[in-house]
N, C-alpha and C positions, 0 to 999 in steps of 0.2 A: 142415503146421503152419498154424493159423489166424492170419491177420494181423488185429489189432484196429484198425489205422489210428489209433494214438494219438499218432503223431509227425507233426505237420503239416509237409509239405515246404515249403522256402522258395520254391520256384517250381513251382506246380501245372501251369502251362502252359495251353494252350487246351482247350476242351471236346472238339472233334472228334466222331468217331463213337462214342467209348467211352461218352460220357454218354448218347447216344441208345440204345445197346445196353443200358446199365444200366437206363434208365427202362423200356424194353420188358420186360426181365426182371421188374422190380418190378411192373409192371402185370399181367403174367401171374401172378405170385405172389399179388398182391392178389386176383385173380379166384378162384384156387383156395382161398385162406384164407377168402374170403367164403362160398364154397359149404360149407366145412366148418363154420363157426360158425353157419350158418343152416339147415343140412340138416334139423334137427328142430324148426324154428321159431326164433323170435328171443328166446324168453324168457330163456335163459341168458346170451346175449350182451348183452341189454338190462340184465339184472341186474348184470353186470360193469360196465357203464357207469354205472348208478345208484350202485354202490358207489364209483366214482371221483368222481362228483359229491359224494357225502357227505363226501369228504376235502378238498374245496375249503376253503381257509383264510380267516380274517378276514371272515366274514359276520357282521355284528353282529346282535343280537337284534331290533332294530327292523326291519331289512331282511328277516330270515327270517320275521317276522310278516307283513310285506307280501307276501312270496312265497307263503306257504302259505294265507293268507286269500284271495289271488287265486284259488287253486284251489277253495277252499270256496265262493266266491261265484259263480263263473261256469263252471267246468269241467264237461263232461258227466258225469264220474265223481265229482262233488262229494259225493254221498251216500255212496258207497263210501269215499271219503277221510275224510269226517266220521266214519263208523263206525270206521275204523282209528284216528283220533286219539282218539276216545272210549275205545276199547279200551286205548290207551296211558294215558289218564287213569285208567281203572279199575285198571290194573295198577300204575302208578307213583305216582299222586296221587289215590287214591280219595276222600280227604277233600274234594277240590274238588267232585266230583259229590255226595258225601254232604252237603256244606253246602247245595247247591241242594235236594236231597231234603228236608232238614230244614225248608225253607221251603215245600215243596210236598208235604206228606205225603199229600194226597188221592190222589196217584198210587199209593200203596200199597194203597188199597182195591181197585183193579182188579188189582193184582199178586197179592193173596191170594185174591180171589173165585174159588171153585171150584177151588182148587189146594191140596189137602191136603199134598202134599210140600213146597211152599214154606212153608206154615204151620208144619209141624214143624221145618223147617230153621232158621226164625227164632225161633219162640216156645218150642220145646222145650228150654229151657236154665234151668229152675228148679233151684235147689240142692236136693239130696236130703238134706243135713244142715245143721245150723246153722253149720258151720265155713266154708261157702262161700257166696258171694253169687250172686244171680241174674244172668244175662248176657243181652245182646242184647235181643230182643223180650220175653223173660220179665221182665227188669228193668223195662222200660217199662210192661208190663201190671200188675205188682205195685204199682209206685209210683202209677200212675193209679188203680188199684182202691181203694187206701187213701185217696187224696186225694178221690176222687169216689165213695165207697162208697154214698152216698145215691142215685145214679143208675145204678150198674152192678153192685152186688154180687150182685143177684139173677140177673144174666146169667152169673155164674161157675158152670160146671158141674163138679161133683166126681165122682170115681170111686166113692166110697163110697155108702152108703145115705142119708146125710144130709150136708148141707153144713157148712162151717166158718164160724163167726162172725168178724167183723172183730177182735173183742177177742182171740179165741184165736190167730188167724193173726198178730196184731201181736206176740205173745210168742213165737210159733213160726213164723217166716216160711217155714221149709222145708216147711210143710204145703202150700204152693202146688204142691209136686211132685205132689200128689194130684189136681191139676186134670185134667179131660178137655180137653186143649188144643184139639183140633180143634173140638169143640162150642162151647167158650168163645169162640174167635176167630170162629166163624160167628155166634154171638150178638152179638158186638161189631160185626161187619160189618152186621148187620141192625138192631140196636137202639141201638147206642151210637156215633153219628156223631162225638161229641165226642172220642173216643179218637183218631180218625184225623187230627185237627188239633191234638193235644195237644203240650205242651212235652215231656212224657215220651217220646213216640214220636219226636219230632224229635231229642231228645238221643241216642236209641239208634241213629239212622241216620246221624248226622253224620260218623262215621269212615269211611263208605263200605263197610263189610264186607258190607252187604246186597246190594251190586251183584254179588257173586260167586255168589249163589245162582242167578240166572238172568240172565246178562249180556245176552243177546239181547233180553229184554223191555225192559230199560232203554235199550239202544242204540236200539231202535225208538221209544221214548218221547222220548228226547232229540233224535233226528233229526226227528221230527214237530214238536217245539217249535221247532227251528231253522228249518225250511224251510216249515212250514205256518202256525205261529203267530208266527214271528219273535220269539221271546222273547229280550229283550236280555240277561237274566241268563245264559242258556245260551251265547250268543255271547261274552259277557264271560269266562266260564269257559274257553272254547276259546282265546280270544285270550291270556289269561294263561298258559295252559299252553304255547302255541306260543312265546311270547316267553321262557319260562323253560327250555324243553327244548333239548338240544344239536342243532345243525344236522345233524350226522351221523346222529343217531338218527331224526330226522324224515325225512331223505332215505331211509334204509334201509327204513323201514316204509311210506313213502307213494309214492315215485316209481315203484315197480314196478307200482302200481295204475293208473298213468296210461296213456292211449292214446298212440299215436305222435305225434299233433299236440300233445297236452297236454304230453308230455315235452319236445318241441322248444320249445314256448312257454315252459316253465319255464326251460330253459337260456337262452333269449333274454332272459327277464326278469332272470335272474341276471347276464347280460352287461351289461344296462343300469343296474344298480345303481351300479357305480363302476368304470368300464372301465379306469382308469389305476392301479388299486390294486396289481395283481400284476406285479411286475417280476422275472421268473424268471431267475435266474442259474444255478441248480442244477436241472437237469431229471431228477435222480435219484429224486425221490419221485413217487408214483403220480399225483397230480393236477396236477403241474407243467405238463404239456403243455396241459391244459384251462385252467388259470389263464392261461397265456400267450395262448391264443385268446380268452379272456374279456376280456383287456386290449386286444387289438388287432384283433378281428374283428367283423364284422356277422353275427350268427348267422342272420339271415333268409336269407342266401345260402349257408349251410352245411346240408347234409342230415343227418338223423339217421343214415342209413346210413354216412356218412363218419365221424361221431363214434363209432359203435359199432365200426366196423372199426379205426380208429386206436387206440381204447382196448384192443381185444382184442390187437392186435399188440404194443403197448407194455407193457401190464400183465398180460396173460394168455397170454404166449408159451408157458409150460409147459402150460397147459390145451389150447392148440391142438395142441401136439405129442402130448399124451395122446389127443386126439380122432383125430389122424392114425393112431394105433396101433390104433384100433378097426377091426373087420372091415368095417364098412359104409363106411369111408373108404379102403379099399385103393386104389381108382382115384386119388383125390386124392393119396395118399401116393406112389404111383409117379410121378405128374405132377410133384410137387415134387422128387423125386429126380432126375428128368430135367432139370428147370429148373436145378438147382443143381450138376450134375455138370461143367459147363463151367468148367474152372479159369481160363480167360482172363478170365472175369467177375469174378474175385477179385483182379485186378491193382490195384496202387496207382493207376495212371493212371485206371482206370475209376472207382474210388471217389472220388478227389479231383476228377475232372471233374464227377461228380454233385454233390459238395459246392459246387463253384463255380457250378453251375447253380442251386442252392438260393437263391443271393443274388438271383436274378432272377424267382422265382416267389412266390406268396403263402404266408403262414405255414402254412396247413393243408397245402398240398402239401409244404412242407419237412418238416413233422412226419411226414406219411405216408411220404414216401420214406425218411427217416432211421430212422423206426420199423421199416419193413420191412428196411432194412439191418441194424439191430440184431437183428431176429428171425433173420436168416440166421446171424449170429454165434451166437445162442443155439442154433439148430438144429444147426449144425455141431459146436459144443462138446458138445452133448448126445449126438450120435451117436458121439463118439470113445470109445475104450476108456478106462475109468476107472482110470487108473494115475497115481500121484503124479508119476512122471518126466515124463509127457506134459504135465501142467498146469504143472509147474515150467519146462519148456521153453517153454511159451506165455508165462509170466511174463518169462523172460529175453529172448525174441525181441521182446516188446513193451515192454520197458523198465519193467516193474512190479517194484518192490522187494518182497521177501517174506521171511518167516521162519516156521519151523514153530511152530505154537501148541501149547503143552503145557497148555492150559487145559481140563483134564478136569473141573473143578468144575461146568461147565455141565451135565454129566450128572447129578450128584447133586443140584444145586440146582433142577433142573426149569425153568431160565430159559434162553431162547434169544433173542438179539437180534432185534428186528423186522426188521432189514435182512437177516437171513439166511433170511427166510421170505417166500414169496409170499402173496397174500391167501388162496388156498385152503389152502396149507400151514399158515398161521397158524391157521385154523379147525380143521384136523386136529390141530395141536399142542395147542390148548386142550382139545379133546375128550379126547385121550390124557392130558393133565395131570390133568383131572378124574377120569378112570378110575383113574389111579395113586393119587390122593388117596383115592378110595373104597376101593381095594384095601388101602391102608395102614391105613385106619380099621378094616376088617374083620379084618385079621390082628392088629392091636394092636401088639405089640412087634416089628414087622418091621424087620430090620436095614437099615442103609444099603446094605450089599452086595446084599441082596435087591432093594432099590429100583432100584439100578443095573442089576442083571441083568434085571429086567422091562423096563426102558426099552430096553436094547440088543436084547433079543429082538424087541420089537415094531417097532423101527425098523431092523432089519437091520444093515447095516454102516455106517449113517450116522454113528454115533459109535464106530467101531471102534478109536479111539485112534490112527489114522494118517490122513494126507491132510487135515489141518486147518491152514490157514495164516492169518497176519495179513498184510494187503496194504497197499501204499502208496496204493491207489486210494481208500481211505476213512480214510487217516491211521492205519492199523494199529489201528483201533478195534474191529473185530469179527472173530471167528474164522470162516473160511469153509471149508466142507467140499466134497467133490467133487460132491455132489448139487446144491448151491446155487450153486456157482461159475459155471456157464454163465449163469444169470439175472443174477447180480451183475455179471459182466463185460459182458454185453450192455447192461445198464442204464447202466453207467459209459460205455460207448462212445457210447450215444445222448446222454447228458448232455454229453459232451465235443464231439461233432459239432454238436449244437444250439448250444452256446456259440460255436463257431467260425462256424457258418452265420449266426448273428444278429449277429456282430461284424463281418462283412465288409461 
């Protein structure tokens, strides 16, 4: 039966040899886990860490602007980062870039020159009947042609044997549909420079839709304006977007692009912003351990390897167990089994001696040791037979009050508490939820019973109607099932141990 060490003894006693033995075990365990999470490169483990950074709380908009502009101004990968931010602008706030294009329409001459497909995508939107209006570039061209017919009407190329007069087209504007669009635009490129700086064209591009025709062209143009021409308007657009965007979104899209030193420098800069801001009393949420370090540590003395390892152990314990189950990690899996088979290492004396030692080491070491301790809990609970009686015995042994949950509505509602999902499971759940919604739309009048059936088939016995509890560990606020219990209990243990270690 797994001891969660949730009842702090009144007299821990001295450290003795048990603490040293425990530390040696944790160091050996750390070495094996590091090999597992870096065996195929560090991309996945770095991504995990970047996701944790994105969850750091209370970074105000002015500070995040300073952080990300620092990358854009000096980092070796600044152009790659700039391209990513511009993609975000094109996707989320295209009107910001469109407003710049509206003032710099000369860029569009180069965009369309020698590119028939681009021309058709933007200008081939003339209405074919009088009931509908022209759109996009077609609207701009028709308006400009009427206003400036004395200088450009002869450059309009018609598909028929003869052209249309302005008077006729004025009464029947859908006749523009008979234009030879490619030839007309080519004529405008060669003979009508006024069109490319006109108010009509500017109006058509200000919503930013044109950016999606060929995003890479505009990315290259904006980056050139930023770093070669140093155009202030482009930098102002970038700055405005950064200050308005969510910190989490910027981190998730940008940090993974950074090199090792750049990522470490970013976290160091984050640490310097306001080091006393985060006073973590609850270490149960994913970024708590990092916020605690940001408040108390000098990151110049902490390696990126340390941060990646600690984050993996605390936040991605289930992923580590998944990797251990793969054939290529059979050797590491056997090594961990060997390390953890010695029952004397699970004694109360060993654990509490280690906790006592934590009061005499730096914060990073405390977090690492207790993170590894909590991972051992996760590992052992995950290996146990999944039976209701076993987990209820664990609750009773460790003083956790519980009651069976009859909340089956979470199956039909498609809602699961965030606290019952790890990061990777949360992503899987959202994907499955979208698939269910899609299937429901396809079937039409699909019954609620059918919807429940689909959910239970795809998720196995996760919601089989048994083995779901409400626990005192979170104030009976969330239903926990046997799949998620090991992670929840290990997180709860880590949070309690950290609280005790920091209070000593």
